[in-house]
C-alpha positions in Angstrom: 0.0 0.0 0.0 1.4 3.5 -0.9 1.2 6.6 1.2 -2.2 7.6 -0.2 -3.8 4.4 1.1 -4.2 3.0 -2.5 -2.8 -0.4 -3.1 -0.2 -0.7 -5.9 -2.2 -3.5 -7.6 -5.3 -1.3 -7.6 -3.3 1.4 -9.3 -2.1 -1.1 -11.9 -5.7 -2.2 -12.5 -6.9 1.3 -12.9 -4.1 2.1 -15.3 -5.1 -1.0 -17.4 -8.8 0.0 -17.4 -7.9 3.5 -18.4 -5.7 2.4 -21.3 -8.4 0.0 -22.4 -11.0 2.7 -22.4 -8.7 5.0 -24.2 -8.0 2.4 -26.8 -11.7 1.8 -27.3 -12.3 5.5 -27.7 -9.5 5.7 -30.2 -11.0 2.7 -32.2 -14.4 4.4 -32.2 -12.8 7.6 -33.6 -11.0 5.5 -36.3 -14.2 3.7 -37.3 -16.1 7.0 -37.5 -13.4 8.4 -39.8 -13.7 5.3 -41.9 -17.5 5.6 -42.0 -17.1 9.2 -43.1 -14.6 8.1 -45.8 -17.1 5.5 -47.0 -20.0 7.9 -47.1 -18.1 10.7 -48.7 -17.9 9.0 -52.1 -19.9 6.7 -54.4 -16.8 5.5 -56.2 -15.5 2.2 -54.9 -11.9 2.9 -55.8 -12.0 6.2 -53.9 -13.5 4.5 -50.8 -10.9 1.6 -50.8 -8.0 4.0 -51.2 -9.3 6.1 -48.4 -9.5 3.1 -46.1 -5.9 2.1 -47.0 -4.7 5.5 -46.2 -6.5 5.5 -42.8 -5.2 2.1 -41.9 -1.6 3.1 -42.6 -2.0 6.0 -40.2 -3.7 4.2 -37.3 -1.7 0.9 -37.5 1.7 2.6 -38.1 2.0 0.4 -41.1 4.5 0.7 -43.9 1.7 0.3 -46.4 -1.7 -1.3 -46.8 -3.0 -3.2 -49.8 -6.4 -4.6 -50.5 -6.5 -7.5 -52.9 -9.4 -9.5 -54.2 -9.5 -13.1 -55.4 -9.9 -13.8 -59.1 -12.8 -15.9 -60.5 -10.6 -19.1 -60.4 -9.6 -18.3 -56.9 -6.0 -19.1 -57.6 -4.7 -15.5 -57.6 -5.2 -12.1 -56.0 -5.3 -8.6 -57.6 -4.5 -5.5 -55.7 -7.4 -3.1 -56.0 -6.3 -0.4 -53.6 -2.9 0.5 -52.1 -1.4 3.3 -50.0 2.0 4.0 -48.7 3.7 7.0 -47.2 7.2 5.7 -47.8 9.2 7.9 -50.2 10.0 6.1 -53.5 7.7 3.1 -52.7 5.9 1.9 -55.8 2.1 1.9 -56.0 1.1 -1.7 -56.8 -2.5 -1.1 -57.5 -3.5 -3.4 -60.3 -0.8 -5.9 -59.6 -1.9 -9.5 -59.9 0.0 -12.4 -58.3 -0.7 -16.1 -57.9 -1.4 -17.9 -54.6 1.1 -20.7 -55.3 3.9 -20.3 -52.7 2.1 -17.4 -51.0 1.4 -19.5 -47.9 0.4 -16.6 -45.6 -2.4 -15.6 -48.0 -3.4 -19.2 -48.6 -3.8 -19.8 -44.9 -6.0 -16.7 -44.5 -8.1 -17.6 -47.5 -8.6 -21.3 -46.5 -9.3 -20.6 -42.8 -10.9 -17.2 -42.9 -8.7 -16.2 -39.9 -6.1 -13.4 -39.7 -2.5 -14.2 -39.4 0.4 -12.2 -37.8 3.9 -13.2 -38.8 6.4 -11.5 -36.4 9.5 -13.0 -38.1 8.3 -12.3 -41.6 11.8 -12.1 -43.1 12.7 -15.6 -42.2 9.4 -17.5 -41.6 8.7 -20.2 -44.2 5.1 -19.1 -44.5 6.2 -15.8 -46.1 9.1 -17.3 -48.2 7.7 -15.9 -51.4 8.1 -12.3 -50.0 11.4 -12.7 -48.1 13.5 -10.7 -50.5 11.1 -7.8 -50.6 10.6 -7.8 -46.8 14.3 -7.7 -46.2 14.9 -4.9 -48.7 12.2 -2.9 -47.0 13.3 -3.8 -43.4 9.8 -5.2 -42.6 9.9 -7.5 -39.6 6.2 -8.2 -39.1 3.4 -8.9 -41.5 -0.4 -9.1 -40.8 -2.8 -10.5 -43.4 -6.6 -10.1 -42.7 -9.4 -11.9 -44.6 -12.2 -10.0 -46.3 -15.3 -12.0 -45.5 -18.6 -11.5 -47.4 -21.6 -13.7 -46.8 -19.5 -16.4 -45.1 -16.8 -16.5 -47.9 -13.4 -15.0 -48.2 -13.3 -12.7 -51.2 -9.8 -11.3 -50.7 -7.3 -10.1 -48.2 -5.7 -6.9 -46.6 -2.0 -7.1 -46.4 -0.4 -4.9 -43.7 3.4 -4.9 -43.2 4.7 -3.1 -40.1 6.7 0.1 -40.2 8.9 -0.7 -37.2 10.3 -3.6 -35.3 7.1 -3.8 -33.2 4.7 -6.8 -33.6 1.0 -6.1 -34.2 -1.0 -6.5 -31.0 -4.2 -8.3 -30.5 -6.0 -4.9 -30.4 -4.4 -4.2 -33.8 -5.7 -7.5 -35.2 -9.2 -7.0 -33.8 -9.4 -3.4 -35.2 -8.1 -4.7 -38.6 -10.8 -7.4 -38.6 -13.5 -4.8 -37.9 -12.3 -2.6 -40.7 -12.0 -5.6 -43.0 -15.7 -6.4 -42.3 -16.6 -2.9 -43.5 -14.4 -3.2 -46.5 -15.9 -6.5 -47.5 -19.4 -5.1 -47.0 -18.6 -2.2 -49.3 -17.1 -4.4 -52.0 -20.0 -6.9 -51.8 -22.6 -4.2 -52.0 -20.7 -2.7 -55.0 -20.7 -6.1 -56.7 -24.3 -6.6 -56.1 -25.1 -3.1 -57.4 -23.0 -3.9 -60.5 -24.7 -7.2 -61.1 -28.1 -5.6 -60.7 -27.1 -2.8 -63.1 -25.8 -5.3 -65.6 -29.0 -7.3 -65.4 -31.1 -4.1 -65.7 -29.0 -3.1 -68.7 -29.6 -6.4 -70.4 -33.3 -6.2 -69.6 -33.5 -2.7 -70.9 -31.8 -3.7 -74.1 -34.2 -6.6 -74.5 -37.1 -4.4 -73.8 -35.8 -1.9 -76.4 -35.6 -4.6 -78.9 -39.2 -5.6 -78.0 -40.3 -2.0 -78.3 -38.8 -1.8 -81.8 -40.4 -5.0 -82.9 -43.7 -4.0 -81.4 -43.5 -0.6 -83.0 -43.1 -2.3 -86.4 -46.6 -3.8 -86.0 -48.2 -0.3 -85.9 -49.0 1.2 -89.3 -46.1 3.4 -90.6 -48.7 5.5 -92.2 -52.5 5.3 -92.3 -53.9 4.2 -95.6 -56.1 6.7 -97.4 -59.6 6.0 -98.7 -61.8 8.3 -100.6 -64.5 10.0 -98.6 -62.8 9.5 -95.2 -60.2 11.1 -93.0 -58.4 9.0 -90.4 -56.2 10.1 -87.5 -54.4 8.0 -84.8 -52.6 8.9 -81.5 -50.6 6.4 -79.5 -48.4 6.9 -76.4 -47.1 3.9 -74.5 -46.8 4.0 -70.7 -43.8 1.7 -70.8 -41.3 0.5 -73.3 -43.8 -2.1 -74.5 -47.5 -1.8 -74.6 -50.8 -3.7 -74.3 -52.7 -1.2 -76.5 -52.6 -1.4 -80.3 -54.4 -0.1 -83.3 -54.2 -1.2 -86.9 -55.6 0.1 -90.2 -55.3 -1.9 -93.4 -56.8 -2.3 -96.9 -59.6 -4.7 -97.7 -60.8 -5.7 -101.2 -57.9 -4.0 -103.0 -58.4 -0.7 -101.3 -62.2 -0.5 -101.7 -62.6 -0.8 -98.0 -60.5 -0.2 -94.9 -60.3 -2.4 -91.8 -59.7 -0.6 -88.5 -58.9 -2.2 -85.2 -58.4 -0.6 -81.8 -57.8 -2.9 -78.8 -56.5 -3.0 -75.2 -55.0 -6.2 -73.8 -55.6 -6.7 -70.1 -52.6 -6.0 -67.8 -49.5 -4.1 -68.7 -45.9 -4.9 -69.5 -44.2 -7.7 -71.4 -47.0 -10.2 -71.0 -49.6 -7.8 -72.4 -47.3 -6.8 -75.2 -46.8 -10.5 -76.3 -50.6 -11.1 -76.3 -51.0 -7.7 -78.1 -49.0 -9.1 -81.0 -51.1 -12.3 -81.0 -54.5 -10.5 -80.9 -53.3 -8.0 -83.6 -52.1 -10.7 -85.9 -55.2 -12.9 -85.5 -57.7 -10.1 -86.0 -55.9 -8.7 -89.0 -55.4 -12.1 -90.7 -59.0 -13.2 -90.0 -60.5 -10.0 -91.2 -58.5 -10.0 -94.5 -59.3 -13.7 -95.0 -63.1 -13.1 -94.4 -63.2 -10.3 -97.0 -61.1 -12.3 -99.5 -63.3 -15.4 -99.3 -66.7 -13.6 -99.4 -65.9 -10.7 -101.7 -68.4 -12.0 -104.3 -70.9 -13.5 -101.8 -74.0 -11.7 -100.6 -72.5 -11.2 -97.1 -72.4 -7.7 -95.4 -69.3 -6.4 -93.7 -71.0 -6.8 -90.3 -71.2 -10.6 -90.7 -67.5 -10.7 -91.7 -66.6 -8.6 -88.6 -68.5 -11.1 -86.4 -66.8 -14.1 -88.0 -63.3 -12.7 -87.7 -63.8 -11.7 -84.1 -65.4 -15.1 -83.3 -62.4 -17.0 -84.8 -60.0 -14.9 -82.8 -61.9 -15.3 -79.6 -62.2 -19.1 -79.9 -58.5 -19.5 -80.7 -57.3 -17.4 -77.7 -59.9 -18.9 -75.3 -59.1 -22.5 -76.4 -55.3 -22.4 -76.8 -54.3 -19.9 -74.2 -56.9 -20.3 -71.4 -54.3 -20.7 -68.7 -52.9 -17.3 -69.4 -56.3 -15.7 -68.6 -55.6 -12.9 -71.1 -58.3 -11.0 -72.8 -58.7 -7.9 -74.9 -61.3 -5.2 -75.4 -61.8 -4.6 -79.1 -63.4 -2.0 -81.3 -63.2 -2.9 -85.0 -64.8 -1.1 -88.0 -65.0 -1.3 -91.7 -65.0 1.9 -93.8 -66.1 1.7 -97.5 -64.9 4.1 -100.2 -67.3 6.9 -100.9 -69.9 5.3 -98.7 -71.6 6.8 -95.6 -72.2 3.4 -94.0 -70.1 2.3 -91.1 -70.1 -1.2 -89.9 -68.5 -1.9 -86.5 -68.3 -4.3 -83.6 -67.5 -3.4 -80.0 -66.3 -6.1 -77.6 -66.1 -4.7 -74.1 -64.5 -1.5 -75.2 -65.3 2.0 -74.0 -68.1 3.2 -76.3 -66.5 5.4 -79.0 -67.7 9.0 -79.3 -69.9 9.9 -82.3 -69.7 13.6 -83.1 -72.4 14.8 -85.4 -71.7 17.7 -87.8 -74.2 19.7 -85.8 -72.0 19.3 -82.7 -74.3 16.8 -81.0 -72.3 14.0 -79.2 -73.6 10.5 -79.2 -72.0 7.1 -78.1 -71.8 4.0 -80.3 -73.5 0.8 -78.9 -71.1 -1.4 -76.8 -72.9 -4.7 -77.6 -70.4 -7.5 -76.7 -68.0 -8.8 -74.0 -64.3 -8.7 -74.3 -62.7 -11.5 -76.4 -60.4 -14.2 -75.3 -62.1 -15.3 -72.0 -64.6 -17.9 -73.1 -65.0 -19.8 -76.4 -68.2 -20.0 -78.4 -69.6 -16.6 -77.5 -72.2 -14.8 -79.5 -71.1 -11.5 -81.1 -73.2 -8.8 -82.8 -72.2 -6.1 -85.2 -73.8 -2.7 -85.8 -74.3 -0.4 -88.7 -74.8 3.4 -88.7 -75.0 6.0 -91.4 -72.6 8.9 -91.1 -73.4 12.2 -92.8 -70.6 14.4 -94.2 -68.8 16.1 -91.3 -69.7 13.4 -88.8 -66.8 11.9 -86.9 -66.1 8.9 -84.6 -63.3 8.8 -82.0 -62.5 5.5 -80.4 -60.1 5.3 -77.4 -58.7 3.0 -74.8 -59.3 3.4 -71.1 -55.8 4.9 -70.7 -57.3 8.2 -71.9 -60.0 8.5 -69.2 -57.8 6.8 -66.6 -54.8 9.2 -67.2 -53.9 10.6 -63.8 -52.6 13.9 -62.5 -49.9 14.4 -59.9 -52.8 14.4 -57.3 -54.1 11.1 -58.6 -57.2 12.6 -60.3 -58.3 10.8 -63.4 -58.7 12.6 -66.7 -62.3 11.4 -66.9 -65.0 11.4 -69.6 -66.0 15.1 -69.1 -62.5 16.3 -70.1 -62.5 13.9 -73.0 -65.8 15.2 -74.4 -64.8 18.8 -73.7 -61.6 18.4 -75.8 -63.5 16.8 -78.7 -66.5 19.2 -78.7 -66.9 22.2 -80.9 -66.9 22.9 -84.6 -63.4 21.9 -85.8 -61.6 19.4 -87.9 -60.7 15.9 -86.8 -57.0 16.9 -86.7 -57.9 19.8 -84.4 -59.9 17.6 -82.1 -57.0 15.2 -81.7 -54.6 18.1 -81.1 -56.9 19.5 -78.4 -57.2 16.1 -76.8 -53.5 15.4 -76.8 -52.8 18.8 -75.2 -55.5 18.3 -72.6 -54.1 14.9 -71.6 -50.6 16.2 -71.5 -51.6 19.2 -69.3 -53.5 16.9 -67.0 -50.7 14.4 -66.5 -48.1 17.1 -66.2 -45.1 15.6 -64.4 -46.9 12.5 -63.1 -45.9 9.0 -64.4 -48.2 7.9 -67.2 -50.6 5.4 -65.7 -51.6 3.4 -68.7 -51.1 3.2 -72.5 -53.0 5.9 -74.3 -54.5 5.2 -77.8 -57.0 7.0 -79.9 -58.2 6.4 -83.4 -60.6 8.7 -85.2 -62.3 8.9 -88.6 -64.5 11.5 -90.2 -66.9 11.4 -93.2 -65.4 14.1 -95.4 -67.6 17.1 -96.2 
């Protein structure tokens, strides 16, 4: 016991506790610095070099190098390196094999750190003896980088003095290595996700280009009628489609507007199927019955019936269906034959400005086989127009989630103006309503006017 009444062993214990607390505080400061270094940059190279620089300082190391295993796991590549020794070469990018590098092999196989106090002579570091002697390095520490239970690389830390790394140094290095491994693993995951996204986007772009080729490059002309179309996809590929094609060597035009249920790639694939079937069946009907006493309405029903039965029978498991509006326009003829299968009723705008709606009449196609379909016929005077649209028009949403609605649709189409002007006003109204909001659904409109 000393003169103050405190036992010498108690003073020793107090000193040890104080040193331990000081060490912990220092470690926390170091880890905070590393956290700041990690958060200060989005570039992996910058982060790893910052960590190497910080480790050189806190561990009094000659240099610090972070190396990652190659794909074959038979070699390491230095991805970050820092030294404060004048004239020492930066070895970032250096690749070296594991054969003969027993210290690194031990760490990689066991997942445990290793401290070699006699690094210049110990057999486990024989491949580095010459370099260690030239640099006067007596102690070497190698720490594993562990990510999800696997070693992905190492951190090599040669001492800068004759001192041997302590257990506290080893523990701190392992903690830092855990952060390093996490940063690298997250960067790799981000890169793999980015690569997968890039591949998906390339594939979607190819799909978009293919799908775009199914839309008419230009709308065929037919005497007595003016046609206008407007299409805007919500995604790279769409479930909406429209088609306009000649029938009976240009005497008539077939028109199809449809909306396949759902969105995205699945809807786009079925869009191609519905479009191809409806077009082929309509053309076939008119080719086969051109000389027969069959009106266009019956041909429309037959084409839709064939398409519906094929989808419902052969693709029932997909549970895909489409709402369809299809019409036949005849050259210099005021008659309009049409069929509507579950689609929003097209707007009929009389020359007088009066607005009517075409009869819906049928359910969507593709759900059940052997359904009964009905076509309709109306007479259109000169100056009358029809505008058919998909529900993406009325469902278009503003930033506040408010739908465009039918009232805005009719307001944009109303008035005494040409079909082109009606479509221009409608497009502007939709664009203004959506503003900066994400487009909710595909938007498609097709209009035709009996020329005055």
